[in-house]
VEXTI-423643 format. One record per residue: residue number from 1; x, y, z of N, C-alpha, C in turn. Coordinates in steps of 0.1 Angstrom, whole numbers, plus 5000, padded with zeros to 4 digits. Example, Ala and Ser with C-alpha at 12.3 -4.5 7.8 and 13.67 -1.06 7.14 Angstrom:
<nodes>
NODE    i  n.c1  n.c2  n.c3  ca.c1  ca.c2  ca.c3  c.c1  c.c2  c.c3
NODE    1  5132  4943  5078   5123   4955   5078  5132  4967  5078
NODE    2  5128  4978  5071   5137   4989   5071  5129  5000  5079
</nodes>
This chain:
<nodes>
NODE    i  n.c1  n.c2  n.c3  ca.c1  ca.c2  ca.c3  c.c1  c.c2  c.c3
NODE    1  6021  6712  2744   6019   6721   2733  6001  6712  2731
NODE    2  5994  6720  2729   5982   6717   2724  5985  6703  2711
NODE    3  5991  6712  2698   5996   6704   2690  6004  6687  2694
NODE    4  6011  6688  2704   6017   6680   2709  6011  6670  2714
NODE    5  6001  6675  2720   5990   6666   2730  5980  6656  2717
NODE    6  5979  6662  2706   5971   6659   2697  5978  6651  2690
NODE    7  5992  6651  2689   6004   6642   2681  6002  6628  2688
NODE    8  6007  6633  2700   6006   6620   2710  5992  6609  2710
NODE    9  5982  6616  2711   5967   6610   2711  5966  6604  2699
NODE   10  5970  6609  2686   5969   6599   2673  5979  6589  2674
NODE   11  5990  6592  2677   6001   6580   2682  5998  6570  2690
NODE   12  5989  6573  2701   5985   6563   2710  5973  6557  2704
NODE   13  5963  6563  2696   5954   6558   2693  5958  6547  2679
NODE   14  5971  6545  2671   5971   6537   2666  5979  6526  2675
NODE   15  5983  6527  2683   5992   6518   2693  5984  6508  2700
NODE   16  5972  6514  2703   5963   6511   2710  5955  6500  2704
NODE   17  5951  6502  2691   5946   6495   2682  5955  6483  2679
NODE   18  5963  6484  2679   5978   6474   2674  5978  6464  2690
NODE   19  5978  6472  2702   5978   6464   2711  5966  6455  2716
NODE   20  5956  6458  2713   5947   6450   2710  5947  6437  2700
NODE   21  5954  6439  2689   5956   6426   2680  5965  6419  2685
NODE   22  5973  6426  2692   5988   6417   2696  5988  6412  2713
NODE   23  5977  6416  2717   5975   6411   2732  5986  6418  2741
NODE   24  5988  6432  2744   5996   6433   2751  5990  6442  2761
NODE   25  5978  6437  2765   5971   6443   2777  5970  6432  2787
NODE   26  5973  6435  2798   5972   6425   2809  5962  6428  2823
NODE   27  5956  6420  2830   5946   6426   2838  5953  6425  2855
NODE   28  5956  6434  2864   5959   6429   2877  5947  6432  2882
NODE   29  5952  6423  2895   5940   6421   2905  5944  6428  2919
NODE   30  5930  6436  2927   5935   6441   2940  5925  6435  2946
NODE   31  5928  6429  2956   5915   6422   2965  5910  6431  2974
NODE   32  5891  6429  2973   5888   6439   2985  5884  6429  2997
NODE   33  5884  6432  3009   5888   6423   3023  5880  6429  3033
NODE   34  5877  6419  3043   5870   6423   3055  5881  6435  3060
NODE   35  5874  6439  3071   5882   6453   3076  5893  6447  3086
NODE   36  5889  6432  3089   5904   6432   3097  5914  6422  3087
NODE   37  5913  6425  3074   5919   6418   3064  5921  6405  3067
NODE   38  5913  6396  3069   5916   6382   3069  5905  6375  3057
NODE   39  5897  6383  3055   5881   6375   3046  5887  6381  3033
NODE   40  5885  6373  3023   5884   6381   3010  5870  6380  3004
NODE   41  5865  6391  3002   5852   6396   2996  5846  6397  2983
NODE   42  5863  6399  2975   5862   6401   2961  5874  6406  2952
NODE   43  5875  6408  2943   5888   6411   2937  5882  6421  2924
NODE   44  5891  6434  2922   5888   6444   2913  5897  6441  2900
NODE   45  5892  6438  2888   5904   6439   2878  5905  6448  2872
NODE   46  5920  6454  2874   5926   6468   2865  5936  6466  2854
NODE   47  5932  6472  2843   5938   6469   2829  5951  6474  2829
NODE   48  5963  6469  2825   5975   6475   2822  5979  6475  2808
NODE   49  5991  6484  2805   5993   6481   2791  6006  6481  2792
NODE   50  6014  6464  2786   6026   6466   2786  6030  6470  2773
NODE   51  6035  6482  2773   6038   6490   2758  6057  6485  2755
NODE   52  6058  6483  2745   6069   6478   2739  6078  6493  2742
NODE   53  6075  6505  2740   6088   6513   2745  6084  6519  2760
NODE   54  6074  6521  2760   6072   6529   2774  6067  6519  2788
NODE   55  6071  6505  2785   6070   6497   2796  6054  6499  2800
NODE   56  6051  6494  2814   6038   6489   2820  6031  6504  2825
NODE   57  6020  6508  2815   6009   6517   2817  5998  6518  2823
NODE   58  5995  6522  2833   5982   6523   2838  5970  6529  2832
NODE   59  5957  6523  2835   5949   6532   2830  5946  6546  2824
NODE   60  5949  6552  2833   5950   6567   2837  5957  6571  2822
NODE   61  5966  6564  2815   5975   6567   2807  5969  6570  2790
NODE   62  5959  6559  2795   5951   6554   2781  5940  6551  2778
NODE   63  5932  6547  2790   5917   6548   2788  5909  6565  2783
NODE   64  5914  6570  2791   5908   6584   2786  5907  6587  2771
NODE   65  5921  6582  2766   5922   6585   2750  5914  6573  2740
NODE   66  5913  6562  2747   5905   6552   2741  5888  6557  2742
NODE   67  5885  6564  2754   5870   6566   2755  5864  6576  2743
NODE   68  5874  6584  2737   5877   6595   2730  5874  6588  2715
NODE   69  5881  6574  2714   5878   6567   2700  5870  6556  2702
NODE   70  5869  6550  2691   5858   6539   2690  5865  6527  2694
NODE   71  5877  6528  2703   5885   6518   2708  5875  6511  2724
NODE   72  5868  6520  2730   5867   6517   2743  5857  6501  2743
NODE   73  5849  6501  2735   5838   6490   2736  5850  6475  2733
NODE   74  5858  6475  2724   5865   6461   2723  5877  6461  2735
NODE   75  5880  6476  2741   5888   6467   2752  5882  6467  2765
NODE   76  5869  6474  2764   5859   6469   2775  5855  6459  2778
NODE   77  5852  6451  2764   5845   6438   2761  5861  6428  2766
NODE   78  5870  6432  2762   5884   6425   2764  5887  6421  2781
NODE   79  5887  6431  2788   5886   6433   2803  5874  6423  2807
NODE   80  5863  6425  2804   5852   6418   2810  5856  6401  2805
NODE   81  5860  6398  2795   5862   6382   2791  5871  6376  2799
NODE   82  5884  6388  2797   5893   6381   2808  5894  6380  2821
NODE   83  5885  6390  2826   5882   6385   2840  5874  6378  2845
NODE   84  5862  6376  2835   5854   6365   2839  5858  6352  2838
NODE   85  5871  6350  2827   5880   6337   2824  5887  6333  2840
NODE   86  5888  6342  2847   5899   6335   2856  5890  6329  2866
NODE   87  5873  6334  2868   5866   6329   2879  5865  6311  2880
NODE   88  5864  6307  2869   5861   6289   2872  5876  6285  2880
NODE   89  5887  6291  2874   5899   6288   2882  5897  6288  2894
NODE   90  5897  6302  2899   5896   6306   2914  5887  6296  2921
NODE   91  5877  6296  2914   5864   6282   2919  5873  6267  2923
NODE   92  5877  6264  2911   5886   6251   2915  5894  6248  2928
NODE   93  5904  6260  2930   5911   6261   2940  5907  6266  2953
NODE   94  5891  6266  2953   5884   6264   2972  5878  6282  2972
NODE   95  5878  6291  2962   5872   6301   2965  5858  6300  2957
NODE   96  5848  6296  2964   5837   6290   2963  5828  6300  2956
NODE   97  5827  6315  2963   5818   6326   2960  5826  6336  2952
NODE   98  5838  6332  2940   5848   6342   2936  5838  6351  2932
NODE   99  5842  6363  2930   5835   6377   2926  5847  6387  2920
NODE  100  5846  6389  2904   5854   6398   2901  5845  6412  2897
NODE  101  5855  6422  2902   5848   6434   2895  5853  6441  2885
NODE  102  5845  6446  2876   5848   6452   2863  5846  6468  2862
NODE  103  5856  6476  2857   5850   6495   2856  5845  6492  2842
NODE  104  5836  6502  2843   5826   6503   2831  5832  6516  2827
NODE  105  5832  6523  2815   5834   6532   2811  5821  6538  2804
NODE  106  5818  6551  2806   5809   6556   2800  5803  6552  2786
NODE  107  5809  6556  2776   5806   6550   2764  5802  6533  2761
NODE  108  5810  6528  2768   5808   6515   2766  5796  6510  2775
NODE  109  5792  6518  2788   5778   6512   2791  5768  6521  2787
NODE  110  5768  6528  2775   5755   6534   2769  5759  6525  2755
NODE  111  5767  6519  2755   5765   6517   2736  5753  6504  2739
NODE  112  5746  6508  2724   5734   6499   2723  5738  6482  2723
NODE  113  5733  6477  2728   5736   6462   2732  5746  6454  2742
NODE  114  5748  6465  2751   5757   6464   2759  5753  6450  2771
NODE  115  5741  6452  2775   5737   6444   2786  5738  6429  2778
NODE  116  5734  6425  2767   5736   6414   2759  5749  6411  2758
NODE  117  5758  6419  2756   5772   6415   2756  5779  6413  2767
NODE  118  5771  6417  2779   5777   6411   2792  5771  6395  2798
NODE  119  5760  6398  2794   5747   6383   2796  5756  6372  2787
NODE  120  5763  6378  2776   5769   6366   2765  5782  6360  2772
NODE  121  5789  6370  2775   5801   6369   2780  5802  6357  2792
NODE  122  5790  6361  2802   5789   6350   2815  5784  6338  2804
NODE  123  5772  6337  2795   5770   6323   2792  5783  6316  2788
NODE  124  5791  6324  2777   5800   6316   2773  5806  6304  2784
NODE  125  5811  6312  2794   5819   6306   2799  5810  6298  2810
NODE  126  5797  6298  2810   5788   6288   2820  5788  6293  2831
NODE  127  5787  6307  2831   5788   6315   2847  5774  6323  2847
NODE  128  5771  6324  2864   5758   6335   2866  5764  6344  2870
NODE  129  5756  6354  2871   5758   6368   2872  5765  6371  2885
NODE  130  5763  6364  2898   5769   6369   2911  5783  6365  2913
NODE  131  5786  6361  2900   5801   6361   2901  5811  6375  2895
NODE  132  5801  6383  2892   5805   6399   2884  5799  6408  2894
NODE  133  5809  6419  2891   5803   6433   2899  5807  6442  2890
NODE  134  5797  6453  2885   5801   6461   2875  5802  6476  2883
NODE  135  5810  6483  2880   5811   6499   2886  5810  6508  2878
NODE  136  5801  6514  2877   5801   6527   2872  5802  6540  2882
NODE  137  5807  6554  2873   5807   6564   2884  5792  6575  2883
NODE  138  5793  6580  2895   5783   6589   2895  5774  6595  2885
NODE  139  5789  6600  2879   5783   6607   2864  5779  6600  2854
NODE  140  5780  6587  2853   5776   6580   2840  5760  6576  2846
NODE  141  5756  6583  2857   5742   6577   2861  5734  6588  2865
NODE  142  5738  6604  2859   5734   6613   2860  5722  6617  2845
NODE  143  5711  6621  2849   5702   6624   2839  5689  6612  2841
NODE  144  5678  6613  2839   5667   6606   2835  5665  6598  2827
NODE  145  5674  6586  2823   5674   6581   2813  5666  6567  2813
NODE  146  5656  6565  2804   5649   6555   2807  5659  6542  2803
NODE  147  5662  6544  2794   5674   6530   2787  5682  6529  2795
NODE  148  5688  6541  2801   5700   6534   2812  5693  6528  2825
NODE  149  5685  6533  2827   5675   6523   2837  5674  6510  2835
NODE  150  5667  6506  2821   5665   6494   2816  5674  6487  2819
NODE  151  5689  6491  2813   5702   6485   2813  5702  6482  2824
NODE  152  5704  6488  2834   5709   6489   2850  5700  6477  2856
NODE  153  5688  6475  2854   5678   6466   2859  5680  6451  2851
NODE  154  5682  6449  2839   5683   6438   2832  5698  6437  2840
NODE  155  5709  6443  2843   5723   6435   2847  5719  6428  2860
NODE  156  5711  6435  2870   5705   6435   2882  5697  6420  2885
NODE  157  5686  6422  2875   5680   6409   2874  5687  6395  2871
NODE  158  5700  6395  2863   5709   6385   2859  5717  6380  2872
NODE  159  5713  6387  2882   5726   6389   2897  5736  6392  2897
NODE  160  5740  6403  2885   5746   6411   2887  5748  6424  2900
NODE  161  5761  6424  2904   5763   6437   2915  5767  6449  2909
NODE  162  5760  6455  2910   5759   6470   2905  5766  6481  2915
NODE  163  5776  6485  2912   5783   6497   2923  5790  6512  2918
NODE  164  5791  6519  2926   5792   6534   2923  5806  6533  2928
NODE  165  5813  6539  2920   5828   6541   2919  5833  6554  2923
NODE  166  5842  6554  2932   5849   6571   2936  5831  6576  2942
NODE  167  5826  6571  2951   5814   6580   2957  5818  6589  2964
NODE  168  5812  6600  2961   5812   6613   2969  5818  6622  2963
NODE  169  5823  6617  2952   5830   6629   2942  5821  6634  2932
NODE  170  5811  6627  2928   5801   6633   2919  5788  6640  2924
NODE  171  5776  6641  2918   5765   6648   2925  5756  6642  2928
NODE  172  5758  6627  2929   5743   6621   2933  5733  6626  2934
NODE  173  5721  6624  2933   5709   6631   2941  5707  6617  2948
NODE  174  5702  6623  2963   5699   6609   2974  5686  6606  2968
NODE  175  5676  6611  2960   5664   6605   2954  5670  6594  2943
NODE  176  5677  6601  2936   5680   6587   2926  5686  6575  2929
NODE  177  5697  6578  2940   5702   6568   2948  5691  6558  2952
NODE  178  5682  6562  2958   5673   6552   2964  5663  6546  2951
NODE  179  5667  6552  2939   5656   6540   2929  5661  6538  2920
NODE  180  5673  6539  2919   5684   6530   2913  5688  6514  2916
NODE  181  5688  6508  2910   5691   6492   2914  5706  6490  2921
NODE  182  5715  6500  2926   5726   6497   2929  5725  6490  2942
NODE  183  5739  6487  2944   5739   6478   2956  5750  6480  2966
NODE  184  5760  6491  2960   5772   6491   2964  5781  6506  2960
NODE  185  5785  6511  2972   5792   6521   2974  5804  6525  2975
NODE  186  5813  6526  2966   5827   6526   2969  5834  6540  2972
NODE  187  5837  6543  2987   5841   6558   2987  5855  6562  2986
NODE  188  5853  6573  2980   5865   6576   2968  5877  6577  2981
NODE  189  5886  6576  2975   5899   6575   2984  5905  6587  2986
NODE  190  5902  6600  2980   5902   6615   2985  5899  6613  2999
NODE  191  5889  6610  3003   5882   6611   3017  5893  6602  3025
NODE  192  5895  6590  3023   5899   6581   3030  5914  6586  3034
NODE  193  5920  6591  3025   5935   6598   3026  5937  6608  3036
NODE  194  5928  6614  3039   5928   6623   3050  5920  6619  3064
NODE  195  5921  6606  3067   5916   6601   3076  5927  6596  3085
NODE  196  5927  6597  3096   5915   6602   3108  5919  6615  3112
NODE  197  5928  6623  3106   5928   6637   3108  5918  6648  3106
NODE  198  5917  6648  3096   5903   6657   3091  5894  6655  3094
NODE  199  5885  6662  3104   5869   6661   3109  5865  6662  3098
NODE  200  5863  6671  3090   5855   6669   3074  5853  6656  3066
NODE  201  5866  6650  3066   5866   6637   3057  5859  6627  3070
NODE  202  5862  6626  3080   5857   6618   3093  5840  6620  3087
NODE  203  5838  6630  3086   5824   6633   3086  5816  6627  3073
NODE  204  5823  6631  3058   5819   6627   3051  5816  6613  3045
NODE  205  5829  6606  3055   5830   6589   3054  5817  6582  3061
NODE  206  5816  6589  3072   5806   6588   3086  5792  6585  3075
NODE  207  5789  6597  3070   5777   6600   3066  5776  6591  3054
NODE  208  5783  6586  3043   5784   6580   3034  5783  6562  3041
NODE  209  5785  6560  3051   5783   6547   3055  5772  6548  3062
NODE  210  5766  6559  3069   5751   6560   3073  5743  6555  3061
NODE  211  5745  6565  3052   5738   6562   3041  5733  6551  3036
NODE  212  5745  6544  3032   5745   6530   3029  5736  6522  3037
NODE  213  5739  6523  3051   5732   6512   3061  5717  6517  3057
NODE  214  5712  6529  3059   5699   6535   3058  5695  6527  3043
NODE  215  5700  6528  3034   5694   6521   3019  5698  6510  3019
NODE  216  5705  6500  3028   5706   6487   3023  5718  6483  3015
NODE  217  5727  6493  3017   5738   6488   3005  5752  6486  3014
NODE  218  5760  6482  3003   5771   6477   3013  5781  6487  3007
NODE  219  5790  6492  3015   5799   6506   3017  5813  6498  3015
NODE  220  5824  6501  3008   5838   6500   3005  5847  6509  3007
NODE  221  5854  6509  3014   5864   6523   3013  5874  6519  3005
NODE  222  5880  6528  2994   5887   6525   2989  5901  6532  2989
NODE  223  5915  6532  2987   5926   6535   2992  5932  6537  3005
NODE  224  5928  6524  3014   5933   6523   3026  5947  6518  3026
NODE  225  5957  6530  3032   5970   6530   3034  5977  6525  3045
NODE  226  5971  6531  3053   5978   6532   3068  5967  6525  3079
NODE  227  5975  6519  3091   5971   6513   3099  5957  6521  3109
NODE  228  5963  6535  3109   5952   6547   3112  5942  6546  3108
NODE  229  5942  6550  3091   5929   6548   3084  5921  6535  3086
NODE  230  5926  6527  3085   5917   6514   3088  5912  6517  3102
NODE  231  5919  6518  3111   5910   6520   3126  5900  6528  3128
NODE  232  5900  6537  3122   5890   6551   3121  5877  6546  3112
NODE  233  5882  6541  3101   5868   6532   3092  5864  6523  3098
NODE  234  5872  6511  3109   5865   6501   3115  5853  6509  3127
NODE  235  5860  6519  3131   5852   6523   3142  5839  6534  3141
NODE  236  5845  6535  3124   5831   6542   3119  5820  6530  3116
NODE  237  5826  6517  3116   5814   6511   3111  5817  6503  3096
NODE  238  5829  6507  3092   5833   6500   3075  5836  6487  3079
NODE  239  5828  6479  3068   5832   6462   3070  5836  6456  3057
NODE  240  5841  6469  3052   5847   6465   3036  5857  6472  3030
NODE  241  5870  6470  3027   5883   6481   3027  5889  6470  3014
NODE  242  5897  6481  3005   5907   6480   2996  5920  6490  2996
NODE  243  5929  6486  2992   5940   6492   2995  5955  6487  2995
NODE  244  5963  6495  2993   5977   6490   2998  5982  6486  3012
NODE  245  5971  6492  3019   5974   6484   3034  5975  6470  3033
NODE  246  5966  6464  3023   5963   6449   3023  5969  6445  3010
NODE  247  5968  6447  2998   5978   6443   2988  5974  6454  2980
NODE  248  5986  6455  2968   5984   6465   2956  5980  6457  2948
NODE  249  5976  6465  2935   5975   6452   2922  5983  6443  2919
NODE  250  5979  6429  2912   5990   6421   2913  5989  6416  2899
NODE  251  5992  6410  2891   5990   6397   2882  5985  6387  2888
NODE  252  5976  6382  2879   5965   6368   2883  5973  6357  2891
NODE  253  5985  6355  2882   5991   6342   2892  5996  6345  2908
NODE  254  6001  6358  2907   6004   6364   2921  5989  6366  2931
NODE  255  5978  6372  2925   5969   6372   2933  5963  6358  2937
</nodes>
């Protein structure tokens, strides 16, 4: 019921605040690899909540609630700081061009001072923007918003890679795509799931790959789970992939 859902949201709100104070969050990492699975191209940081009563929770179970509260900014900042803190260690053990990718929420991205906060996080660790990728959704890029464009441009100028997550599910106008300082499209897993049998999915994925190539963008297939999907993607010219076929998200030590 609605009342039950509202009660639950209230409980989660209190618990989230507590989780932030008590360090109950943890980042899991999922590699992004070359089509043959042999080369590590990057890694995506994904938040998990080690809940005292309900066990390990994925972002879908609490991020939408945090979005509606004022907690998404501190949680987002926590993710950014902790993901970046891994980079120096990775470089030390030989992953010289280590790059970590972080998902942004709409409220976090549009908060005043967001760009400065990102640049401060990098500076605190003595890092440059080339070790960071920020993922936004198509919906977050809608509207002709000068402040948003300025923010994207400043991030891009700092050498940070900007990627559109779940690409193909929103309503990007192609003319906007041409003018935004985006460098990467992550093809939504709902299309990958239906490869190679669904002709419409093959057509959509093929179109996205051609679009990316035409605009000099990188394209990454998300949610690759089977060899057949991988082969189909490779035959369409997809060079970068992510998914259970290669690796599940895992704690930092395992990664």
